[in-house]
VEXDREN-2710 file (C-alpha; in Angstrom, 1 decimal):
% VEXDREN-2710
k/r/px/py/pz
1/UNK/0.1/0.3/0.0
2/UNK/2.8/2.3/0.1
3/UNK/2.9/3.0/-3.4
4/UNK/-0.4/3.8/-3.4
5/UNK/-0.7/6.1/-0.5
6/UNK/2.3/8.2/-1.5
7/UNK/0.7/8.9/-4.8
8/UNK/-2.6/10.0/-3.1
9/UNK/-1.6/11.6/-1.4
10/UNK/0.7/14.0/-3.3
11/UNK/-2.7/13.9/-5.5
12/UNK/-4.6/15.1/-2.5
13/UNK/-1.5/18.0/-1.6
14/UNK/-1.5/19.1/-5.0
15/UNK/-5.5/20.0/-5.6
16/UNK/-5.6/22.4/-2.5
17/UNK/-2.6/24.3/-3.2
18/UNK/-2.4/27.1/-5.4
19/UNK/1.3/27.3/-6.3
20/UNK/1.7/27.6/-10.3
21/UNK/3.6/24.9/-10.8
22/UNK/1.7/22.6/-8.5
23/UNK/-1.7/23.5/-10.0
24/UNK/0.2/22.8/-13.6
25/UNK/1.2/19.2/-12.0
26/UNK/-2.3/18.9/-10.5
27/UNK/-4.2/19.5/-13.9
28/UNK/-1.6/17.6/-15.8
29/UNK/-2.5/14.6/-13.4
30/UNK/-6.3/14.6/-13.8
31/UNK/-6.2/14.7/-17.2
32/UNK/-3.4/11.5/-17.6
33/UNK/-5.3/10.0/-14.6
34/UNK/-8.2/9.4/-17.0
35/UNK/-5.7/8.8/-20.0
36/UNK/-6.9/11.3/-22.2
37/UNK/-3.1/11.5/-23.8
38/UNK/-1.8/7.7/-24.6
39/UNK/1.6/7.9/-23.1
40/UNK/2.3/7.2/-19.4
41/UNK/3.3/9.5/-17.2
42/UNK/3.2/9.4/-13.1
43/UNK/4.8/12.0/-10.3
44/UNK/7.4/11.8/-8.1
45/UNK/8.0/14.0/-5.4
46/UNK/7.5/17.3/-8.1
47/UNK/8.9/15.6/-11.3
48/UNK/7.3/14.0/-14.3
49/UNK/8.5/10.7/-14.8
50/UNK/7.9/7.3/-17.1
51/UNK/5.3/4.7/-15.3
52/UNK/6.0/1.3/-16.0
53/UNK/3.6/-0.5/-14.2
54/UNK/1.8/-3.1/-16.6
55/UNK/-1.9/-2.5/-15.3
56/UNK/-1.5/1.2/-16.0
57/UNK/-0.7/0.4/-19.2
58/UNK/-3.4/-1.8/-19.8
59/UNK/-6.3/0.3/-18.5
60/UNK/-4.1/2.9/-20.7
61/UNK/-4.8/1.2/-24.1
62/UNK/-7.9/0.2/-23.0
63/UNK/-9.3/3.6/-22.4
64/UNK/-7.5/4.8/-25.6
65/UNK/-9.1/2.2/-27.2
66/UNK/-12.7/3.0/-26.1
67/UNK/-12.0/6.7/-27.1
68/UNK/-11.0/5.8/-30.4
69/UNK/-14.2/3.6/-30.9
70/UNK/-16.3/6.2/-29.9
71/UNK/-14.9/8.9/-32.0
72/UNK/-14.8/6.9/-34.9
73/UNK/-18.6/6.3/-34.0
74/UNK/-19.0/9.7/-34.0
75/UNK/-17.2/11.0/-36.9
76/UNK/-19.1/7.9/-38.9
77/UNK/-22.9/9.0/-37.5
78/UNK/-21.8/12.5/-38.3
79/UNK/-20.9/11.8/-41.9
80/UNK/-23.9/9.5/-42.2
81/UNK/-26.7/12.6/-40.8
82/UNK/-24.3/15.0/-43.1
83/UNK/-25.5/12.7/-45.7
84/UNK/-29.1/12.6/-44.7
85/UNK/-28.7/8.7/-43.9
86/UNK/-29.4/8.9/-40.2
87/UNK/-32.0/10.6/-38.3
88/UNK/-33.6/11.6/-35.4
89/UNK/-36.7/9.7/-33.4
90/UNK/-38.3/12.9/-35.2
91/UNK/-38.0/11.5/-38.7
92/UNK/-35.5/14.1/-40.2
93/UNK/-32.5/16.2/-38.9
94/UNK/-33.6/18.7/-37.0
95/UNK/-31.6/21.8/-35.6
96/UNK/-30.7/20.5/-32.1
97/UNK/-28.7/17.4/-33.9
98/UNK/-26.9/19.8/-36.2
99/UNK/-26.0/22.0/-33.2
100/UNK/-24.9/19.2/-31.6
101/UNK/-22.8/18.3/-34.2
102/UNK/-21.2/21.5/-35.3
103/UNK/-20.9/22.0/-31.4
104/UNK/-18.7/19.0/-30.6
105/UNK/-17.0/18.7/-34.1
106/UNK/-14.2/21.4/-33.0
107/UNK/-13.3/19.8/-29.6
108/UNK/-13.3/16.3/-31.1
109/UNK/-11.2/17.0/-33.9
110/UNK/-8.8/18.7/-31.7
111/UNK/-8.4/16.0/-29.0
112/UNK/-7.4/14.0/-32.0
113/UNK/-4.9/15.7/-33.5
114/UNK/-3.8/16.5/-29.8
115/UNK/-3.4/12.6/-28.8
116/UNK/-1.1/11.8/-32.3
117/UNK/0.6/14.7/-31.4
118/UNK/1.6/14.6/-27.9
119/UNK/2.1/10.9/-28.8
120/UNK/5.1/11.7/-31.4
121/UNK/6.7/14.0/-29.1
122/UNK/5.7/12.5/-25.7
123/UNK/9.5/12.6/-24.6
124/UNK/9.9/16.1/-25.5
125/UNK/6.5/17.3/-23.6
126/UNK/7.6/15.2/-20.4
127/UNK/11.2/17.3/-20.7
128/UNK/9.2/20.5/-21.0
129/UNK/7.0/20.1/-18.4
130/UNK/9.8/19.3/-15.8
131/UNK/11.3/22.5/-17.3
132/UNK/8.9/24.6/-16.8
133/UNK/8.0/23.2/-13.3
134/UNK/11.7/23.7/-12.4
135/UNK/11.8/27.4/-13.5
136/UNK/8.5/28.2/-11.5
137/UNK/10.1/26.7/-8.2
138/UNK/13.4/28.3/-8.7
139/UNK/11.0/31.7/-9.2
140/UNK/9.2/31.2/-6.0
141/UNK/12.2/30.4/-4.0
142/UNK/13.7/33.8/-5.0
143/UNK/10.7/35.6/-4.5
144/UNK/10.2/36.3/-8.0
145/UNK/7.1/35.5/-8.3
146/UNK/3.9/38.1/-8.5
147/UNK/1.8/35.3/-6.3
148/UNK/4.4/35.7/-3.6
149/UNK/2.2/37.5/-1.0
150/UNK/-0.6/35.6/-1.7
151/UNK/0.7/32.3/-0.9
152/UNK/2.0/33.8/2.3
153/UNK/-1.7/34.5/2.9
154/UNK/-2.7/31.0/2.3
155/UNK/0.7/29.7/4.2
156/UNK/-1.8/29.0/7.5
157/UNK/-4.7/27.5/5.4
158/UNK/-2.3/25.1/3.7
159/UNK/-0.5/23.8/6.7
160/UNK/-3.8/22.8/8.5
161/UNK/-5.5/21.5/4.8
162/UNK/-1.9/19.3/4.1
163/UNK/-2.0/18.3/7.8
164/UNK/-5.7/17.0/7.5
165/UNK/-5.2/15.7/4.4
166/UNK/-1.9/13.6/5.4
167/UNK/-4.2/12.4/8.1
168/UNK/-6.9/10.9/5.9
169/UNK/-5.0/7.9/4.6
170/UNK/-2.7/7.1/7.6
171/UNK/-3.9/4.5/10.2
172/UNK/-1.8/4.7/13.1
173/UNK/-3.5/6.0/16.3
174/UNK/-2.5/9.1/17.2
175/UNK/-3.2/10.8/13.7
176/UNK/-7.0/9.1/13.5
177/UNK/-7.2/10.3/16.6
178/UNK/-6.2/13.9/15.0
179/UNK/-8.2/13.1/12.3
180/UNK/-11.7/12.5/14.2
181/UNK/-11.1/15.5/16.5
182/UNK/-10.3/18.0/13.5
183/UNK/-13.5/16.5/11.6
184/UNK/-15.7/17.2/14.8
185/UNK/-13.9/20.7/15.4
186/UNK/-13.9/21.8/12.1
187/UNK/-17.6/21.9/12.2
188/UNK/-17.7/23.8/15.1
189/UNK/-19.2/21.3/17.2
190/UNK/-18.0/22.6/20.0
191/UNK/-17.5/25.9/21.4
192/UNK/-13.7/26.5/21.6
193/UNK/-11.8/27.2/18.4
194/UNK/-9.2/25.1/18.1
195/UNK/-7.2/24.0/14.8
196/UNK/-3.4/22.1/14.0
197/UNK/-0.2/23.0/13.4
198/UNK/2.3/20.5/12.2
199/UNK/0.7/17.6/14.6
200/UNK/-0.3/19.8/17.5
201/UNK/-3.9/21.6/18.9
202/UNK/-3.5/25.4/18.9
203/UNK/-6.0/27.8/19.7
204/UNK/-7.2/29.5/15.8
205/UNK/-7.3/33.5/16.1
206/UNK/-9.4/33.6/12.7
207/UNK/-12.5/35.7/12.5
208/UNK/-14.3/33.9/10.2
209/UNK/-13.3/30.4/12.3
210/UNK/-14.9/32.4/15.6
211/UNK/-17.8/33.8/13.9
212/UNK/-18.9/30.9/12.3
213/UNK/-18.2/28.9/15.8
214/UNK/-20.6/31.5/17.6
215/UNK/-23.4/31.4/14.9
216/UNK/-23.7/27.6/15.1
217/UNK/-23.6/27.9/18.6
218/UNK/-26.8/30.1/18.8
219/UNK/-28.2/27.6/16.1
220/UNK/-27.9/24.8/18.2
221/UNK/-29.0/26.3/21.7
222/UNK/-32.0/27.7/20.2
223/UNK/-32.9/24.7/18.9
224/UNK/-32.4/22.7/22.1
225/UNK/-34.4/25.4/24.0
226/UNK/-36.9/24.9/21.2
227/UNK/-36.8/21.2/22.0
228/UNK/-36.6/21.3/25.4
229/UNK/-39.4/24.2/25.6
230/UNK/-42.0/21.5/23.9
231/UNK/-41.1/18.5/25.8
232/UNK/-41.9/20.3/29.0
233/UNK/-45.2/21.5/27.5
234/UNK/-45.9/17.7/26.1
235/UNK/-45.2/16.5/29.7
236/UNK/-47.5/18.8/30.8
237/UNK/-50.3/18.1/28.4
238/UNK/-50.5/21.8/27.1
239/UNK/-49.0/20.5/23.5
240/UNK/-50.1/17.3/21.4
241/UNK/-49.8/16.5/18.1
242/UNK/-52.4/16.3/15.2
243/UNK/-53.9/12.9/16.7
244/UNK/-54.8/15.2/19.4
245/UNK/-53.1/13.3/22.1
246/UNK/-49.6/12.6/22.9
247/UNK/-49.3/9.3/20.9
248/UNK/-47.0/6.6/21.8
249/UNK/-44.2/7.9/19.3
250/UNK/-44.0/11.1/20.6
251/UNK/-42.8/9.6/23.6
252/UNK/-40.6/7.2/21.8
253/UNK/-38.8/10.4/20.3
254/UNK/-38.9/12.1/23.3
255/UNK/-37.6/9.9/25.8
256/UNK/-34.8/8.3/23.3
257/UNK/-33.5/12.0/22.5
258/UNK/-33.6/13.6/26.1
259/UNK/-30.2/11.8/27.1
260/UNK/-28.2/12.9/24.0
261/UNK/-29.5/16.2/24.1
262/UNK/-29.1/17.1/27.8
263/UNK/-25.3/15.5/27.8
264/UNK/-24.8/18.0/24.9
265/UNK/-25.4/20.6/26.6
266/UNK/-23.2/19.6/29.5
267/UNK/-20.5/18.9/27.3
268/UNK/-20.2/21.6/25.7
269/UNK/-20.5/24.0/29.1
270/UNK/-17.8/21.7/30.3
271/UNK/-15.7/21.5/27.5
272/UNK/-15.9/25.7/27.2
273/UNK/-14.9/26.0/30.7
274/UNK/-12.1/23.5/30.7
275/UNK/-11.3/24.2/27.1
276/UNK/-7.4/25.1/27.8
277/UNK/-6.5/21.8/30.1
278/UNK/-8.5/19.8/27.3
279/UNK/-6.2/21.3/24.6
280/UNK/-3.6/20.5/26.8
281/UNK/-4.8/16.6/27.4
282/UNK/-4.9/16.2/23.7
283/UNK/-1.3/17.1/23.1
284/UNK/-0.2/15.2/25.7
285/UNK/-1.9/12.2/24.1
286/UNK/-1.0/12.4/20.8
287/UNK/3.3/12.8/21.7
288/UNK/2.8/9.6/23.5
289/UNK/1.6/7.9/20.9
290/UNK/4.1/9.6/18.5
291/UNK/7.0/8.9/21.2
292/UNK/5.5/4.9/20.3
293/UNK/5.3/5.0/16.6
294/UNK/9.0/6.6/16.4
295/UNK/10.5/3.5/17.9
296/UNK/8.8/1.4/15.7
297/UNK/5.8/-0.1/17.5
298/UNK/2.5/-0.2/15.8
299/UNK/-0.4/0.7/17.8
300/UNK/-3.4/-1.3/19.0
301/UNK/-4.8/-0.1/15.9
302/UNK/-3.0/-2.6/14.0
303/UNK/-1.9/-5.2/15.6
304/UNK/-4.3/-8.6/16.5
305/UNK/-8.2/-9.1/17.3
306/UNK/-7.9/-6.2/19.1
307/UNK/-6.7/-4.3/16.5
308/UNK/-9.3/-5.4/14.2
309/UNK/-12.1/-4.8/17.0
310/UNK/-10.9/-0.7/17.5
311/UNK/-11.2/-0.5/13.3
312/UNK/-14.3/-2.1/13.3
313/UNK/-15.4/0.4/16.6
314/UNK/-13.7/3.5/14.9
315/UNK/-15.7/2.7/11.6
316/UNK/-19.0/2.5/13.5
317/UNK/-18.5/5.7/14.8
318/UNK/-17.8/7.5/11.8
319/UNK/-20.5/5.8/10.2
320/UNK/-22.8/7.1/13.4
321/UNK/-21.5/10.4/13.2
322/UNK/-23.2/10.7/9.6
323/UNK/-25.5/8.6/9.2
324/UNK/-27.7/8.7/12.5
325/UNK/-28.0/12.8/11.8
326/UNK/-29.1/12.1/7.9
327/UNK/-31.6/9.4/9.3
328/UNK/-33.4/11.6/11.8
329/UNK/-33.7/14.4/8.9
330/UNK/-35.1/12.0/6.5
331/UNK/-37.5/11.0/9.2
332/UNK/-38.1/14.6/10.0
333/UNK/-39.4/14.8/6.6
334/UNK/-41.4/11.4/6.4
335/UNK/-43.0/12.2/9.2
336/UNK/-43.2/15.8/9.4
337/UNK/-46.3/16.7/11.6
338/UNK/-44.5/15.2/15.1
339/UNK/-44.6/17.5/17.9
340/UNK/-40.6/17.6/18.3
341/UNK/-39.7/18.6/15.2
342/UNK/-39.0/22.2/13.8
343/UNK/-41.6/21.6/10.9
344/UNK/-44.3/21.4/12.8
345/UNK/-44.1/24.7/13.7
346/UNK/-44.5/26.1/10.4
347/UNK/-46.8/23.6/8.5
348/UNK/-50.4/23.2/8.9
349/UNK/-50.3/19.6/10.1
350/UNK/-54.0/18.7/10.7
351/UNK/-53.6/15.0/11.2
352/UNK/-50.8/12.4/11.6
353/UNK/-51.1/11.2/7.9
354/UNK/-50.5/14.8/6.0
355/UNK/-48.6/15.5/3.6
356/UNK/-47.5/18.6/2.0
357/UNK/-49.1/19.3/-1.2
358/UNK/-48.0/23.1/-2.3
359/UNK/-44.7/24.4/-3.4
360/UNK/-44.1/26.4/-0.5
361/UNK/-45.1/23.8/2.2
362/UNK/-42.6/21.3/0.0
363/UNK/-39.7/24.0/0.9
364/UNK/-40.1/24.4/4.1
365/UNK/-40.2/20.4/4.9
366/UNK/-36.7/20.1/3.0
367/UNK/-35.5/23.2/4.8
368/UNK/-36.3/22.0/8.1
369/UNK/-35.2/18.3/7.8
370/UNK/-31.8/20.2/7.7
371/UNK/-31.8/21.6/10.2
372/UNK/-32.8/18.5/11.9
373/UNK/-29.8/17.1/10.4
374/UNK/-27.5/19.7/11.5
375/UNK/-28.7/19.8/14.8
376/UNK/-28.6/16.1/15.2
377/UNK/-25.0/15.9/13.7
378/UNK/-23.8/18.7/16.2
379/UNK/-25.6/16.2/18.9
380/UNK/-23.7/13.2/17.7
381/UNK/-20.5/14.9/17.5
382/UNK/-20.4/16.4/21.3
383/UNK/-20.7/12.9/21.6
384/UNK/-18.6/11.5/19.9
385/UNK/-16.1/13.9/21.0
386/UNK/-16.5/13.0/24.5
387/UNK/-16.4/9.3/24.3
388/UNK/-13.1/9.4/22.4
389/UNK/-11.5/12.2/25.4
390/UNK/-13.0/9.9/28.0
391/UNK/-12.1/6.4/27.2
392/UNK/-9.8/6.4/23.7
393/UNK/-6.4/8.2/24.4
394/UNK/-5.4/7.2/27.5
395/UNK/-6.4/3.5/26.8
396/UNK/-4.7/3.7/23.6
397/UNK/-1.1/4.8/25.2
398/UNK/-1.6/2.6/27.8
399/UNK/-1.8/-0.2/25.8
400/UNK/1.1/1.1/23.5
401/UNK/3.2/1.5/26.3
402/UNK/2.3/-2.6/27.9
403/UNK/3.0/-3.7/23.9
404/UNK/6.1/-1.8/24.3
405/UNK/7.4/-3.7/27.8
406/UNK/6.2/-7.2/26.2
407/UNK/8.5/-5.8/23.3
408/UNK/11.6/-5.1/24.4
409/UNK/11.0/-8.4/27.1
410/UNK/11.7/-5.7/30.1
411/UNK/9.1/-6.2/32.8
412/UNK/11.5/-5.4/35.5
413/UNK/11.8/-1.9/36.9
414/UNK/13.9/1.4/36.1
415/UNK/14.2/5.0/35.5
416/UNK/13.4/4.8/31.8
417/UNK/10.0/2.6/32.2
418/UNK/9.3/5.1/35.2
419/UNK/9.8/8.4/33.2
420/UNK/7.0/6.6/30.7
421/UNK/4.5/5.7/33.3
422/UNK/4.9/9.2/35.4
423/UNK/3.7/10.7/31.9
424/UNK/0.6/8.1/31.5
425/UNK/0.0/9.4/35.4
426/UNK/0.7/13.4/34.4
427/UNK/-1.9/12.6/31.2
428/UNK/-4.7/10.6/33.5
429/UNK/-4.5/13.5/36.0
430/UNK/-5.2/15.6/33.1
431/UNK/-8.0/13.7/31.2
432/UNK/-9.7/13.0/34.5
433/UNK/-9.7/17.2/35.5
434/UNK/-10.9/17.5/32.0
435/UNK/-14.1/15.1/32.2
436/UNK/-14.3/12.6/35.2
437/UNK/-16.8/15.1/36.9
438/UNK/-19.3/16.3/34.2
439/UNK/-18.8/14.7/31.1
440/UNK/-17.9/10.7/32.1
441/UNK/-21.0/10.7/34.5
442/UNK/-23.3/11.9/32.0
443/UNK/-22.0/10.0/29.0
444/UNK/-22.5/6.8/31.5
445/UNK/-25.9/8.0/32.1
446/UNK/-26.7/8.5/28.2
447/UNK/-25.8/5.1/27.0
448/UNK/-27.2/3.6/29.5
449/UNK/-30.7/5.5/29.0
450/UNK/-30.2/5.1/25.2
451/UNK/-29.4/1.3/25.7
452/UNK/-32.6/0.8/28.2
453/UNK/-35.1/2.9/25.6
454/UNK/-33.8/1.5/22.5
455/UNK/-33.7/-2.4/23.5
456/UNK/-37.3/-1.5/24.6
457/UNK/-38.8/-0.3/21.4
458/UNK/-36.8/-3.0/19.4
459/UNK/-38.7/-5.4/21.4
460/UNK/-41.7/-3.9/22.3
461/UNK/-42.6/-1.8/19.3
462/UNK/-42.0/-3.6/16.0
463/UNK/-44.1/-2.9/13.2
464/UNK/-46.3/-0.4/15.8
465/UNK/-44.0/2.8/15.4
466/UNK/-42.5/4.0/11.7
467/UNK/-39.9/2.2/9.9
468/UNK/-37.7/5.3/10.2
469/UNK/-38.1/5.6/14.0
470/UNK/-37.4/2.1/14.5
471/UNK/-34.2/2.1/12.1
472/UNK/-33.1/5.2/14.5
473/UNK/-33.5/3.2/17.7
474/UNK/-31.8/0.2/16.2
475/UNK/-28.6/2.3/15.1
476/UNK/-28.9/4.1/18.5
477/UNK/-28.8/0.4/20.0
478/UNK/-25.9/-0.8/18.1
479/UNK/-23.4/2.2/19.0
480/UNK/-24.5/2.1/22.3
481/UNK/-23.7/-1.9/22.6
482/UNK/-20.2/-1.6/20.5
483/UNK/-19.4/1.5/23.2
484/UNK/-20.4/-0.6/26.4
485/UNK/-18.1/-3.5/25.0
486/UNK/-15.3/-1.7/23.9
487/UNK/-14.3/1.8/25.2
488/UNK/-15.9/1.1/28.7
489/UNK/-14.8/-2.3/28.9
490/UNK/-11.0/-0.9/27.6
491/UNK/-11.6/2.0/30.8
492/UNK/-11.6/-1.0/32.8
493/UNK/-8.3/-2.6/31.1
494/UNK/-6.3/0.2/31.7
495/UNK/-6.5/0.4/35.6
496/UNK/-5.8/-3.7/35.9
497/UNK/-3.1/-3.5/33.0
498/UNK/-1.6/-1.1/35.0
499/UNK/-2.0/-2.7/38.4
500/UNK/-0.4/-5.9/36.9
501/UNK/2.9/-3.7/35.8
502/UNK/3.3/-2.0/39.1
503/UNK/2.6/-5.8/40.8
504/UNK/5.8/-6.8/38.6
505/UNK/7.9/-4.0/38.9
506/UNK/7.8/-4.4/42.7
507/UNK/9.0/-8.4/42.8
508/UNK/11.8/-6.6/40.3
509/UNK/12.9/-4.0/42.6
510/UNK/15.3/-6.5/44.5
511/UNK/17.5/-6.6/40.6
512/UNK/18.2/-3.0/41.0
513/UNK/21.4/-1.3/41.8
514/UNK/19.6/1.0/44.1
515/UNK/16.8/-0.5/45.7
516/UNK/16.4/1.7/47.9
517/UNK/16.0/5.0/45.5
518/UNK/13.8/2.6/43.7
519/UNK/11.2/1.7/46.3
520/UNK/10.6/5.4/46.7
521/UNK/10.2/6.0/43.4
522/UNK/8.5/2.9/43.3
523/UNK/5.9/4.3/45.9
524/UNK/5.4/7.1/43.9
525/UNK/3.4/5.3/41.0
526/UNK/-0.2/4.6/41.3
527/UNK/-2.5/2.6/39.1
528/UNK/-3.7/4.7/35.8
529/UNK/-7.8/5.1/36.7
530/UNK/-10.2/6.5/34.5
531/UNK/-12.5/7.9/37.2
532/UNK/-16.0/8.8/37.1
533/UNK/-16.8/11.3/39.7
534/UNK/-14.5/12.1/42.2
535/UNK/-14.0/8.6/44.0
536/UNK/-15.5/5.8/41.7
537/UNK/-13.1/4.6/38.5
538/UNK/-14.0/2.1/35.9
539/UNK/-13.1/-1.5/36.5
540/UNK/-13.1/-4.8/34.6
541/UNK/-16.6/-5.7/35.6
542/UNK/-18.2/-2.1/35.1
543/UNK/-19.1/-2.7/31.5
544/UNK/-20.7/-6.1/32.9
545/UNK/-22.7/-4.4/35.8
546/UNK/-24.1/-1.7/33.5
547/UNK/-25.0/-4.5/30.6
548/UNK/-26.9/-6.4/33.6
549/UNK/-28.5/-2.8/34.4
550/UNK/-29.7/-2.4/31.4
551/UNK/-31.1/-5.4/30.6
552/UNK/-33.2/-5.6/34.1
553/UNK/-35.0/-2.8/33.0
554/UNK/-35.6/-3.3/29.9
555/UNK/-37.6/-6.9/31.4
556/UNK/-39.3/-4.4/34.1
557/UNK/-40.3/-2.0/31.7
558/UNK/-42.2/-5.0/29.8
559/UNK/-43.5/-6.5/32.2
560/UNK/-45.0/-3.5/33.9
561/UNK/-46.6/-2.6/30.3
562/UNK/-47.8/-6.4/30.7
563/UNK/-49.2/-5.8/34.3
564/UNK/-51.0/-2.6/33.5
565/UNK/-52.7/-4.3/30.2
END
């Protein structure tokens, strides 16, 4: 995959860079990638070179033959139509056919000429392109290009774009973390403004970014207030749907979505209040992972069953992040008369089966669906950010540390290992300060609520509610189970793994040269904990306890409903 990555990264890099020679390279690469000219070329660094790949040559020949046959077909048809031997469906050679033929004749003839000419002089053409690129690079280095001031203005943007594009195709854990956070924060999901410089999180000063952040934050705040006020009115019996009552679909929507929305509010204010510490926490996590990567250790993303499980889990996060809001948006357009949707406020819903009929109503419905999608994109984004920040970094870093110890076969205590472990202690302290008091408890409460409501809906209301609503709850249930079996489990594993490591170090202290000093060092080491509040923390049995609690509550709800009936 290395060859593929290098080429893809280089092509992506050229897309958003505005220097002249790179734009030339991009234009030629786009043309030659689709084999518009028959000589095979590719790029090495910023130089045009001939490519020897058999696959590329075969694809080029096939596409060249396809284009040649299509051109012959066009020219033969043109000759027949000009001679009156071929007509359209109307039975005559109408003006539309003539305009198409005359308008397309020039480009097609030029394409034929260009192909044969560039094929005949392919070697000289390659040399010409390389000379042009070399001259432009030299002029740029000397500051002689007219676009220099513009390039300087675009430098910050280019660095950010390059870093983001580079992360897209690389699968190491710290780069995937950066990519995930960048995707979330690029859409202003959290109100503090962050961006990336090289591989470090920094505060961004751009006025446009701050303005967009504030506008989206106000939009999200207004939509949340609208939802909560409507929920209170519906709970008090002052707001009902077109059916004249607070039906089960309304209740399931309200109960199922109350947890994520309330957690979003808490996460926003908590992350804003501790934005500086959150940035430090992210940078520390990335530094730990980069050090492991420099030492040649693969992260848990790429090793064994655990690595595959994390890859699947990350894919599920991305799918949920983009598919769940789209599902909600589609559901709001298919069921516009649900009281929790904003479309209900602007449409003349007079029954549960109402459908838009006028163009104005359809436009309102589409705009409302887009608003619901954006709103739920932000809700899901903040939830993903909280999940990753709470469980993701510490456990991945700690697993990498344990892999290092296992790979080098040194479970004995030493100064170097103490240095690494102290850094993990500093990081866990930062993480617990940012997350343990609000974010982690709220996340546990939210996932527990989501699992109970979703499984209850799936078991009791199959065929009794709309398919879109059923799909939403099914997706939430799957995501909750994945979170329970991966993130919650690994948060508990971090405590057990660090405890076992400290236990092994205690047995090896006697082998060190300075026993007293080693014992003092070892006393300063404590197990790494993902805390919940001030005193509680995750253990290996925590996911099992949460899962059994959810199962018990679902059973209790079903039994209570049967008893009531």
